[in-house]
N, C-alpha and C positions, 0 to 999 in steps of 0.2 A: 940352678937346674931343678931342685926339688919344687920350687915355686912354679916354674914353667910347666913341669910335668903335671902338677896338681891342677892348673888352669886348664890344660889340654884335656885332662881326664873329665873335668866338670862339663866342658863344652861337648865332648863326645857323648857323655851320658845324656845331656839334654837333647842332642840331635836324635839319638836312639829312642828316647821317650816320646818325642814328637812324632816320629815316623811310626812307631808301634802303637801309639794311642788311638782313641776313637776318631771317626771321620767328621764328626759334627763340631770340632773345635774351631774357633774363629780363624779365618784365613785358609783352612784346610780345603774347603769347597772351592774358594776362589782360585786356589792354585792348581785345581784338578784340570788336566788338559781337556780341551774340547775335541770336536770331531776334527780329525786330521792333525792332532797335536796342538791346536790353537784353542784357547779358552774363548767361549762364546761371550760376547759383550753383554752386560746386564741391560735390561730394558728393551732389547732389540728382538723382535719376533723372529722365529725361525721360518724356514721356507714352507714348512707344513702348516703354519698358523694363518696362511692367506685364505683358507677355505672359509666361505661365508662372507667375504668382503663384497661390497656392493660396487658394481661397475659404474664409472662416472658417465655423465651424459656426453654423447659424441659431439664435438665441436668442429667447426670449419677452420680454414686457414686463418681467418681474422679473429678467432676465438668465440664467435657467436655460436649458439646451439644450432645443430642441424635441424631444419624444419621436419616435423613428423616424428623426431626421436622422443622416446619416453624416458622421463627422469626416473630411474630405478630408486632414487633416494627419496623422491617426493611422495607423501601419502596420497593414495587414491581417494575417490569419493566414498569408498567403503572402509577407509582407515587402514587398508593393507597397502604396502609400498608397491607402486607401479601397476596396480590392477584396476581394471575398469569396474564401475559400480555394477552390482548384481541387479537383475530385473526383479520387480516385486514378486514375491512368492517363491523365489528360487533360493536354494541353499548353496553355500559354497561347495564346490567339488572336493572329494577327499584328496588329500595330499597337497592342498594349496594350489591347484591348477587354475587355469583361466575358467571363468564361468561360461556355461554353454549359452550359445546364442539362439534366439527363437525367431522363426520366420512366420510371417503372416500370409495365409493362402490368398491368392488373387482370384476373385470370382470370375467365372467364364463370361465372356461378352454375350449380351442378349442377342438372339437372332433378329435380323432385320426383316421386316415385312416387305414382301414383294408385291407390287401392284401390277395388275394386268389391264392393258388398255382395252376399253370397250370396243366391240366390233363396229366398224364403220358401216353406215347405212349404204345400200347399193345406190348407184346414181339414179336420178329421177328419169322416168321414161321420156323419151323425146316426143314432143307434140309438134305437129305441122298442120298448116291450113291450106287447103286446095280450093281453087275457084275455077268456075266455068261460066259460059254465057247464061246458063240456067240457074246457077246457084253456087253455094260454097259449103264445104264440109271441113270440120276440124277433127283430127284423129290422132291416136297415140298407139304405142305397142306395149301391152302389158308384158309380153315376153318376146323372144327373138323372132317368132313367126306368127304371133297372134295380134290381130288389129282390133281396135275399138273406136267407135265414133263418139266424140265428146259433144259435138254440136253440129247443126246443119241449118241452112236457111235457103229459101228460093229467091231468085231475082225476078221481079215483075217483067213481063206478064206471066212468067212460069210459076207453077205451083207445085208443092211437094206432093208426089203421087204415092211413093212408097219408100220405106227406110228399113235398113237392117243395121242396128247399132252394134251387134256383136256382144261380147268378143268372139272372134272366129278367125278362120283362115283368111276370109275376105269379107268386108263389110262395105256398105255403101247406101246411096240415096238416089231415088228416081224423081226427076222433075218433068212436068208435062205442060205444054201449052198447045191446046187444040190437038192436031195430029203430030206435033213435034214432041219427041220424047228424048230426054238426056239422062244417061245413067252414069253416076260417078262411083268408082269402085276403088277401095283402099286396101292394100295389103302391106305386110311387114316383112322385111328381110334384115336379119342381124340387128333387130330392134329398131330399125329405121323405117317409118311409114312412107309409102309411095302411093300415087293415085293415077288412075287411067280413066278416061272419058269416052263413052260410046254414044 
């Protein structure tokens, strides 16, 4: 009994010393309970340590990368992960955001020149030739009601006795043979010449 009591006393003294001693002794921290009474395993990051992790590239059902997806882990042309290259002369925006894009102004279209068709010439005046036993005349109408002789000639044995070339309301020529006199008169109506013989 004295030996057993001495051993029990030594063991009790050691336990009290271990519990009352400093917390940095070997094995003391490993035995401290974790959150919820369970010790956190060494080398395993906690739930709050996931901030700053890079998201993987989205993949399809077959494991191939989704077209158009940006690999956040691959360095961009400017050396920054997942960022497009900066345009020449532009500085990175503060806070590490995406570089601003620049737009090129589109020039206004040049006005097209409009062409105007030249005025059409008025139709040529109608010409007609009239004949009679004494001679013939050729006339035209410079206007709707104005007549003008262009040419005239007598038929033998008639001779030209008188002529009114115009232009005027009425024009004509007079042919004579002895006591026989033939008068040819030309007038215009709506730009069309007509003749009468007396």
